[in-house]
BASE-166712 format. One record per residue: x, y, z of N, C-alpha, C in turn. Coordinates in steps of 0.001 Angstrom, whole numbers, plus 500000, padded with zeros to 6 digits. Layout:
BEGIN
XYZXYZXYZ ...
! end
This chain:
BEGIN
165040244492853001164089244918854030164468244281855363 164297245042856477164643244527857800163642243469858223 164141242354858758163277241274859202163360241136860714 162334240514861276162277240361862726163487239620863264 163933238575862578165036237760863083166341238544863199 166452239634862461167658240450862535167664241376863736 166503241495864409166402242402865542165830241673866750 166649240921867468166136240178868631165621241083869734 166096242356869773165659243262870836164439244092870425 164023243991869161162842244724868704161923243719867991 161306242806868720160522241734868101159335242209867278 158841243429867564157683243927866813158070244556865482 159366244689865219159821245320863984159857244282862864 158705244033862273158590243066861183158616243783859844 158762243023858795158784243589857454157470244315857159 156373243734857630155068244338857397154926245669858135 155401245720859415155270246959860191156148248068859618 157343247700859116158220248686858493157564249258857244 156932248387856455156270248839855232155161249833855550 154376249570856591153289250471856965153821251824857426 154910251805858205155487253061858686156003253903857530 156639253263856574157159253982855416156033254596854592 154923253859854491153774254378853743153196255624854415 153119255594855733152551256720856482153370257985856296 154720257860856336155562259057856213155886259398854767 155448258562853835155556258904852427156884258655851762 157593257609852153158843257240851479158764255778851050 159561255436850038159467254095849487160342253058850158 161442253494850795162348252524851418163087253162852582 163669252320853416164444252800854566165635253627854094 166231253235852980167415253941852483167124255403852163 165877255714851788165523257107851493165634257998852726 165511257405853897165609258178855127167023258695855349 167998258099854678169406258460854875170030259049853608 169193259604852731169699260091851447170604261311851585 170528262017852725171378263190852928172806262814853308 173031261554853661174379261096854027175153260758852757 176381261278852591177171260976851387177291259476851164 177114259044849944177089257614849627178393256911849970 179516257661849892180815257007850140181013256599851596 180230257173852520180384256781853922179160256029854439 178204255783853563176970255127853978177105253616853849 176750252893854906176766251439854879175554250925854122 175692249788853533174562249176852849173518248717853840 172297248445853345171194248081854235171464246802855009 172282245914854447172549244648855132173930244616855771 174571245788855893175942245818856411176026246068857902 174927246578858502175007246977859898175349245810860828 174882244602860470175151243446861337176450242738860991 177257243330860089178539242737859725179714243611860166 179408244657860937180469245553861391181444244814862296 182705245057862098183732244439862934183973245332864142 183222245107865175183353245889866394183743244963867536 184266245554868604184699244758869735185973244001869422 186217242937870154187434242151869987187158240801869340 185982240640868783185683239418868054185230238262868906 185218238443870221184772237358871111184311237956872431 183504237230873183183101237708874510184312237762875438 184308238737876338185404238868877293184932238509878691 185837237956879470185523237666880866185556238969881657 185021238954882866185016240157883702186436240628883978 187346239690884201188742240053884463189341240755883250 189076240229882059189614240829880837189049242221880599 187747242382880859187126243691880693187752244697881648 187966244284882888188566245172883892189972245592883468 190760244643882970192113244961882524192085245924881334 191153245694880415191048246549879235190679247978879628 189703248117880522189275249447880959190396250160881705 191077249443882595192157250061883363193314250492882461 193573249718881406194635250105880464194280251398879756 193014251529879361192588252760878690192594253932879656 192156253711880902192152254778881889193557255269882208 194534254380882118195912254758882439196480255775881455 195835255937880293196307256910879306195890258336879654 194930258464880580194471259802880958195578260560881677 195708261834881365196681262686882022196020263346883227 196567263112884407196045263719885628196974264854886032 196421266056886123197243267221886445197208267511887944 198358267775888482198486268172889881199504269306889965 199060270539890153197708270972890517196715270828889372 195416270961889697194373270847888661194521271940887605 193851271777886477193933272783885408193580274190885885 194251275169885278193978276583885561193077277175884476 192380276336883761191568276764882626190218277294883088 189932278549882748188651279137883095187629278897881997 186499279582882120185505279513881066184227278789881410 183993278470882681182700277896883037182715276568883765 183840275837883723183956274571884459185203274672885337 185026274446886650186114274723887586186378273535888512 187643273316888865188001272184889736187822272504891215 186623272283891729186369272467893159186479271122893883 186752271205895172186853269989895980185466269401896211 185349268098895977184091267387896200184269266455897396 183628266732898535183755265861899707183300264440899383 184020263434899874183638262031899598182200261693899974 181661262370900994180301262055901425179289262380900336 179594263359899473178684263691898382178556262500897444 179701261964897028179679260823896111179089259587896789 179322259450898085178780258284898797177255258321898789 176693259468899117175231259555899218174567259357897862 175093259979896811174435259833895512174696258470894878 175591257669895469175807256311894963174800255320895547 174013255756896525172969254888897077171966254540895983 171510253325895975170652252836894906169393253632894673 168781254123895773167525254861895614167719256190894903 168936256720894896169237257942894157169857257638892802 170802256713892790171589256472891583170757255902890445 169776255072890770169002254409889722167637255052889479 167273256042890292165939256640890172165900257638889024 164744257712888349164553258696887289163467259670887758 162770260254886854161739261219887220160702260563888142 160387261189889270159482260573890258158012260691889883 157602259939888856156214260003888401155251259467889462 155650258407890150154767257786891135155144258293892521 154414259273892991154766259935894246154808258963895422 153892257976895430153796257088896590155043256234896806 155854256041895744157065255244895920158329256071895692 158171257407895606159320258264895314159512259360896355 159029259126897559159078260178898572160506260595898931 161418259651898993162804259979899345163459260884898326 163343260517897043163920261321895975163251262687895918 161929262708896068161220263985896024161650264904897161 161853264342898334162288265175899449163676265744899176 164568264915898629165918265388898310165870266531897297 165015266398896282164887267456895277164219268699895866 163267268495896767162629269625897445163654270394898266 164542269661898936165601270313899723166540271084898804 166854270504897625167686271223896657167018272534896256 165737272462895889165011273662895485165020274710896595 164823274260897834164733275182898969166060275882899222 167142275114899221168459275710899469168889276618898327 168585276207897094168947277037895952168129278331895950 166860278248896329166025279446896412166584280412897450 167067279879898563167658280734899600168959281359899112 169773280581898405171046281092897890170816282204896878 169835282029896009169558282999894944168641284128895402 167961283923896538166904284820897002165827284966895926 165499283821895318164406283739894351163316282864894942 162097283009894444160957282337895069160761280894894626 160903280647893329160612279317892787161825278806892029 162251277596892342163383276950891664162913275608891133 163308275265889905162917273953889379164001272921889647 163720271683889324164690270598889508164650269689888284 165380270051887258166306271143887017166565271155885522 167614271849885035167922271905883615169217271132883332 169603271073882043170817270339881682172063271030882216 172181272329881891173384273079882240173075274564882115 174091275400882302173901276843882241173396277272880863 173996276729879813173630277132878451172166276855878153 171697275652878479170290275325878203169359276142879086 169815276506880290168994277334881174168773278718880572 169851279312880028169693280629879391168767280532878188 168976279518877371168167279361876168166694279198876521 166400278386877536165005278198877952164450279481878554 165299280236879253164858281515879820164492282494878701 165274282458877614164986283328876477163637282975875851 163414281684875603162133281263875029160980281601875963 161219281437877243160190281752878235159851283241878200 160887284084878065160665285530878005159811285898876797 160058285258875661159264285536874462157809285109874645 157594284015875403156214283578875651155493284537876598 156200284974877632155590285856878628155345287248878058 156313287751877304156169289077876671155750288870875206 154551288417875036154036288064873706154134289241872736 154568288928871528154668289955870506156032290608870423 156820290508871491158168291075871467159119290054870849 160035290518870005160828289596869199162331289716869422 162744290438870465164175290716870620164644290433872042 165862289897872166166502289721873460167900290316873379 168337290964874461169662291574874512170608290683875309 171718290291874695172734289477875344174035290275875410 174753290247876526175986291018876636177134290395875858 178015291222875366179181290732874630180182290039875513 180049290193876839180992289557877756180404288337878461 179357287741877863178828286485878398179629285323877822 179449284144878370180144282967877864179741282740876401 180708282780875463180354282659874042179735281316873677 180052280267874421179443278961874149177975278964874561 177671279641875647176270279787876053175496280540874982 176109281578874435175446282377873409175094281523872194 176000280628871804175733279772870646174504278907870862 174347278402872092173182277576872392171907278409872310 171941279629872840170774280510872767170411280765871304 171413281031870475171166281269869054170499280060868400 170958278869868766170392277641868202168915277497868574 168576277912869787167192277807870262166266278836869605 166721280091869503165775281161869163165755281563867692 166872281454867001166905281955865628165988281208864668 165843279876864777164918279187863858163476279673863989 163160280318865104161805280828865310161666282279864867 162716282797864235162648284157863729162809285214864793 163346284833865953163547285782867036164927286413866916 165086287611867428166312288374867226167159288443868497 168485288453868288169444288657869372170281289884869037 170384290794869988171262291951869831172313291923870930 173522292356870586174647292269871512174906293599872209 174931293555873537175256294738874329176778294867874396 177349295988873995178806296143874064179286296220875517 180555295902875712181122296006877055182297296983877051 182564297548878190183636298521878359184982297828878158 185762298270877186187026297607876855188113297849877884 187893298782878784188871299023879841188523298243881102 187258298282881488186817297617882717186363296185882487 185829295890881305185311294554881025183882294361881444 183189295432881842181813295355882323180822295794881247 179552295435881444178494295813880513178313297331880522 178111297883879359177880299319879210176401299616879465 176097300144880652174703300400881036174046301428880128 174803302419879685174239303436878798173820302819877465 174614301853877016174252301163875772172959300383875950 172791299773877113171551299041877397170366299985877307 170510301169877885169426302150877893169007302530876468 169988302627875589169684303021874216169147301871873368 169388300631873807168997299471873018167642298896873398 167263299030874665165990298462875117164835299293874568 163868298611873965162688299305873434161455298427873605 160382298824872983159118298103873125159108296730872499 160141296387871732160226295066871107161149294132871873 161699294609873010162646293811873793161905292941874792 162071291641874670161422290711875601162218290564876884 163550290594876792164375290379877980165778290922877775 166432291219878897167837291623878930168558290641879833 169702290132879372170469289150880143171805289742880561 172196289483881814173504289888882328174099288722883093 175388288455882870176097287390883581177054288021884585 176981287588885846177925288101886837178334286995887813 179652286834888060180738287421887289180596287033885813 181086287913884937180911287625883518181957286629883020 181979286383881721182897285385881149184351285688881481 184672286967881657186040287366881971186331287317883465 185352286872884246185536286824885694185290288157886369 184931289189885589184717290526886129183364290602886845 183351291232888001182124291407888772181392292640888254 180250292428887648179458293540887131178969294404888300 179233295704888226178856296591889330177570297363889065 176922297085887940175702297839887599174541296914887256 174534295733887856173495294742887541172103295275887876 171945295823889073170621296314889494170139297436888586 171052298333888195170682299451887326170216298951885961 170878297930885447170482297370884151169108296725884255 168852296050885376167534295468885587166442296521885614 166727297645886246165740298726886310165473299312884927 166531299400884106166367299891882736165457298954881942 165678297644882110164850296650881419163392296761881846 163181296864883157161813296918883676161075298175883243 161791299293883104161163300541882665160517300393881287 161092299512880462160566299287879112159692298040879033 159386297453880192158507296289880212159175294980879843 160512294952879804161248293722879477161581292947880746 161730291652880608162150290833881737163656290962881931 164100290739883164165519290833883492166005289443883910 166974288921883167167526287584883410168970287736883866 169342287061884947170732287094885408171316285682885383 172589285600885024173320284338885064174381284413886146 174438283421887028175334283499888180176200282247888321 177385282469888867178285281397889297177998281231890784 177315280154891217176772280091892574177785280258893697 179020279813893511180032279977894557180259281461894851 180189282297893812180410283736893990179352284371894873 178189283728895004177117284297895813177426284215897300 178544283573897649179017283647899022179482285046899371 179791285853898353180253287229898543179361288265897866 178790287918896726178036288884895930176550288870896282 175874289975895979174433290048896209173717289059895300 172687288393895794171968287391894993171072288038893944 170688287280892924169841287808891844168538288419892335 167908287778893330166636288292893832166759289694894389 167846289970895083168068291297895654168337292334894576 168832291868893422169176292778892330168028292949891331 166881292356891635165696292587890814165496291635889661 166144290467889690166011289513888587164610288908888540 164090288776887335162838288038887131163126286551886985 164240286245886309164670284870886088166162284804886419 166565283787887154167984283572887458168393282195886956 169526282146886277170036280881885751171499280740886145 172020279547885959173424279303886283173736277830886157 174881277441886706175325276047886634175757275587888014 175243274431888429175588273888889734176844273033889733 177608273050888640178827272223888549179773272474889705 179844273713890161180773274063891239180279273623892609 179066273133892689178471272732893968178473271216894120 179653270638894147179782269217894455179731268259893290 179861268752892039179750267843890895181104267451890305 182159268185890589183427267883889940183403268316888487 184486268029887777184572268451886373184025267380885434 184230266115885745183582265003885036183730265054883520 184883265453883040185115265500881585184080266369880869 183547267372881568182607268284880932181138267985881167 180805267001881955179394266722882244179230265380882944 178040265083883466176853265931883407176949267127884345 176187268157884017176135269359884829174760269495885460 174504270669885999173221270936886646172794272347886271 171781272461885456171286273769885062170370274347886127 170727275523886631169916276208887645168890277094886941 167665277047887437166601277880886847165643278302887953 165494279628888130164636280145889194163885281377888708 162720281626889296161938282820888960161400283439890244 161071284728890164160352285365891267158893284914891224 158186285108892337156812284609892402155871285511891612 155570285068890436154619285702889528154064284560888692 152774284302888810152205283134888150152370283180886636 152504284377886066152783284459884630154147283848884310 155076283973885254156403283375885083156377281900885457 155774281594886592155764280209887082155109279272886074 154012279709885475153289278848884532154061278619883234 155058279438882985155860279271881770157230278659882064 157458278250883304158746277644883662158925276291882977 160126276018882477160418274673881968160778273754883129 160869272466882853161331271527883877160256271112884846 160678270749886064159774270191887055159946270883888398 158864270916889179158906271488890522158324270474891492 159061270218892567158583269326893628157983270184894726 156789269810895200156114270567896243155854269737897486 155632270427898594155335269779899875153841269910900157 153203268770900480151774268763900788151547267833901985 150359267295902131150073266327903194149363265125902602 149341264069903357148572262898902941147090263244902979 146261262376902385144823262659902279144182262906903642 144608262138904657144011262324905977144660263452906769 145699264076906178146339265206906833147269264842907964 147521263561908155148325263129909299149824263238909076 150259263247907813151697263251907528152018264191906374 153240264681906376153719265478905249154008264551904072 153874265075902885154135264282901683154636265207900576 155350264612899643155923265374898526155275264925897226 155155265859896301154535265547895014155167266407893932 155129265902892703155604266691891574154451267589891147 154551268864891526153420269763891335153455270484889995 154581270403889309154668271093888016155572270309887093 155078270033885919155858269316884911155530269931883565 156318270935883193155963271763882044156138271068880707 156798269936880710157057269292879424155782268710878812 154791268447879623153545267850879118153845266599878301 154743265759878822155189264638877996154153263512877901 153152263561878748152136262508878697151008262869877732 150611264139877748149521264593876885149872265963876321 149227266355875261149351267701874684150817268131874501 151615267278873922153027267615873759153216268884872933 152303269128872007152446270315871160152279271606871955 151732271526873169151556272699874013152636272818875083 153608271939875046154657271942876070155485273223876010 155900273711877168156745274902877218158213274564877045 158556273275877121159950272874876988160004271431876517 161086271074875837161263269682875431162296268975876296 162670269597877420163658268974878297163103267652878822 163917266611878758163430265290879201164350264643880228 165521265197880468166396264688881528166575265815882530 166135265601883769166109266712884715167339266761885617 168354265958885331169595265988886115169316265856887611 168366264990887967167964264855889371169124264416890251 169945263493889773171067263015890580172045264146890874 172268265018889885173162266148890088172568267146891085 171249267301891043170586268187892002170728267652893419 170615266342893585170802265735894907172234265958895384 173205265790894478174614266015894840174818267448895328 174255268416894620174406269811895019173702270094896341 172573269428896573171870269599897844172729269110898999 173371267956898820174259267417899855175422268381900098 175994268882899012177141269793899108176760271075899839 175626271673899469175197272915900121174868272693901588 174279271531901899173962271223903293175239271074904115 176285270509903509177554270332904212178237271670904484 178249272552903484178927273827903650178144274792904529 176860274853904298176064275826905025176393277245904597 175710278203905197175885279607904840177301280089905111 177843279763906277179187280213906643180246279556905775 180067278259905523181048277543904712181122278067903293 179965278410902722179960278936901360180659280287901299 180451281107902308181129282407902325182645282227902446 183072281316903311184508281075903453185114280548902163 184372279677901474184841279158900193184989280288899184 183984281157899105184037282273898164185211283195898475 185452283460899739186581284313900118187902283682899710 188027282375899928189260281672899583189515281738898082 188467281503897288188598281565895831188986282979895393 188333283965895981188612285364895636190076285718895922 190562285378897113191929285751897477192975284961896694 192686283708896377193638282925895574193798283557894187 192682283971893585192742284578892257193501285900892295 193310286686893351194007287964893445195497287776893739 195824286766894495197245286463894702197892286086893369 197189285275892582197712284861891283197910286061890362 196961286998890401197086288195889573198323288988889944 198567289113891241199756289829891703201035289143891241 201065287820891323202246287070890900202448287150889383 201332287191888631201429287326887177202170288614886813 201825289694887516202460290978887214203949290954887518 204382290085888424205809289972888758206645289516887572 206019288785886633206772288289885473206341288997884187 205700290141884340205366290966883182204067290641882490 203228289789883104201926289455882518200847290291883197 200020290930882408199022291838882957197607291379882646 196685291814883489195273291557883239194787292430882095 193858291889881315193332292625880169192401293739880615 191593293472881662190598294441882120190905294894883547 190518296123883852190797296708885166189667296502886166 188542295990885719187406295796886617187707294774887701 187008294898888837187171293946889940186741292553889473 187468291527889914187195290171889447187024289219890614 186494288036890319186241287053891380187233285902891332 187053284957890410187858283738890428188731283543889196 188538284371888174189293284209886938189502285544886270 190471285603885373190757286849884668191556286536883406 191341287327882328192119287137881108193517287746881276 194515287008880814195911287445880889196400287732879476 197029288896879284197514289286877970198953288816877746 199164288179876593200510287771876183200977288613874986 200236289683874702200555290524873549201883291254873719 202151291725874944203339292550875142204639291758875267 204548290433875310205782289647875422206180289018874091 205363289244873051205744288867871698205784287391871387 204936286589872052204890285156871758203447284724871586 203248283624870865201921283036870706201572282250871966 200358282451872454199991281733873668199966280231873443 199589279791872252199536278353871973200890277693872217 201978278393871858203312277851872070203645277782873559 203239278815874306203462278824875756202669277705876414 201435277523875957200584276483876541201185275088876330 201736274850875149202365273556874871203537273312875811 204286274342876076205416274209876998204926273937878425 203842274599878797203271274338880124202870272873880266 202235272345879221201821270939879258203020270010879396 204109270340878733205331269531878835205860269506880264 205607270591880994206060270680882386204985270234883376 203905269620882883202867269092883766201885270111884297 201749271253883603200803272297884005199794272516882886 198511272519883234197479272853882249197129274313882446 197488275154881476197307276597881602195901277060881330 195779278349881047194478278959880846193873278668879490 192621279073879344191865278870878111192159280002877131 192636279663875942192876280681874922191540281205874424 191317282507874521190024283077874116190164284024872927 191324284010872302191522284845871120190606284473869973 190192283206869920189279282778868852187870283323869070 187491283591870333186186284170870644186231285698870560 187362286268870934187542287715870939188854288055870227 188870287940868902190114288193868153190668289591868359 189794290541868701190274291912868913191174292024870143 191128291028871038191964291060872233193363290513871980 193548289804870878194864289268870545195187287996871303 196442287878871741196922286671872441196552286762873921 195372286241874234194835286350875591194338284988876055 194629284665877320194171283396877895193447283669879203 192396282897879460191580283050880659192056282058881715 192573282578882828193078281745883918192107281777885091 191834280605885669190892280489886778191574279840887981 191090280203889180191681279706890415190577279384891414 190750278263892117189776277849893132190531277459894397 189781276918895367190409276491896617191402275355896418 191338274663895286192275273572895012193617274075894489 193705275358894178194973275937893736195626276634894926 196490275906895605197158276449896782198154277530896378 198643278261897378199674279269897121200897278604896489 201241277432896981202374276692896419202127276346894956 200902275933894624200562275582893243200607276809892338 200132277940892856200157279173892063201597279620891821 202436279515892848203854279867892676204509278971891627 204117277700891642204674276782890634204218277182889239 202940277568889109202440278028887819203242279225887312 203492280197888187204208281401887778205624281071887328 206305280241888087207674279873887715207701279095886407 206714278230886222206647277449884985206278278332883795 205393279287884018205044280241882963206283281024882526 207030281493883498208247282252883198209211281412882378 209386280170882784210293279264882071209765278964880666 208442278745880550207849278425879248208022279583878271 207824280806878743207986281983877880209431282096877398 210373281865878294211795281927877934212142280854876922 211557279656877082211833278564876153211268278865874764 210063279471874715209459279821873437210288280908872740 210722281884873509211535282968872938212879282465872430 213404281412873058214723280920872701214744279953871533 213578279705870937213516278772869813214344279270868644 
! end
């Protein structure tokens, strides 16, 4: 049995308190709580404090620094940055973004429960909400979700709550497959259904006619991602939204925010809920996280009251003499009535929201458009160069920053080509044959402002060399 002396950081964990807890939940011992773990890998009850971890002795600050730097030196830094598409992209992060979010009042702050001492953080989050609402042309934006995947999943659950009694959501076959897995994890245990909208195999876009035939009185929502997972710009987003609305379903759009420098925003296209990821807005790649889940709705109190996350609002002091900020919505209900909460989200990625606010303020409307144009033209230049060496795009639809490249006609496995690219210091595209086996040997290549013309030319020459080396084996 666990004793107090074994847990200096949990002084209240006594043998008596453990016994009472076990009695309440109806088990005889702590070991019963871990009975699902195979016995061959399970440590004994008294083994946890005998684990040989660390280096066996305390380290000085100098030693710790040397150890960390040695481990960091093993990381491979690619120059140019990776060309791997699929949802995380290497955009330039101005140093001022990192400087501002490193300030103590932002870096160490958590959820601003006490408004009187959190005015600075609340104002920063309010500015994030305001700028994001303008970018999306949506009325209400929260601050915020984990990432794009959790935003879609929460939007799906929200749609089922708002459209009570409806049990189905339509997801396109050309959405990010990892996002889809998260949605499935959220909704399937509740007995809710997901149906897949087919996409045009020539253009890569959602089949609007299929949507029309699939939406019915049991459909809670229809989701469309633009640009989609293949980087293709959906040209029928508004029409699909109208089809959804005709049947009383909500319309959810997923967006890559940088693309909104060129594309029409979700609000203009009739979205009820807009989701996305703020990773491209000043967060860097960060080994895959943390990210910033974007979540916005049009002004409809039926939607607003079912929003997950938190909303910061602007008000005045009691005497009306000064402006003040307050957390006006906290859907998690984490203090009371947890069973009635609309979401279990507990980390609002506030620091990431502040970073994106700084980034958007720096770029402004004109800067974001110029960035989007640069990304668009770099990707199209790369596509043209790909065709010079016999590599073709899989889909003919117009694209923004990324596109799938077919290696089927050159008779080699992409995995072998990718290994050769790595040997030459290039990180190639994302192999998506495992997600779409019907496409064969296909890789998703992405391009941003960090991929200069010189870098793209180097990629093409290295690709050509890698293919020749694989063929010559």
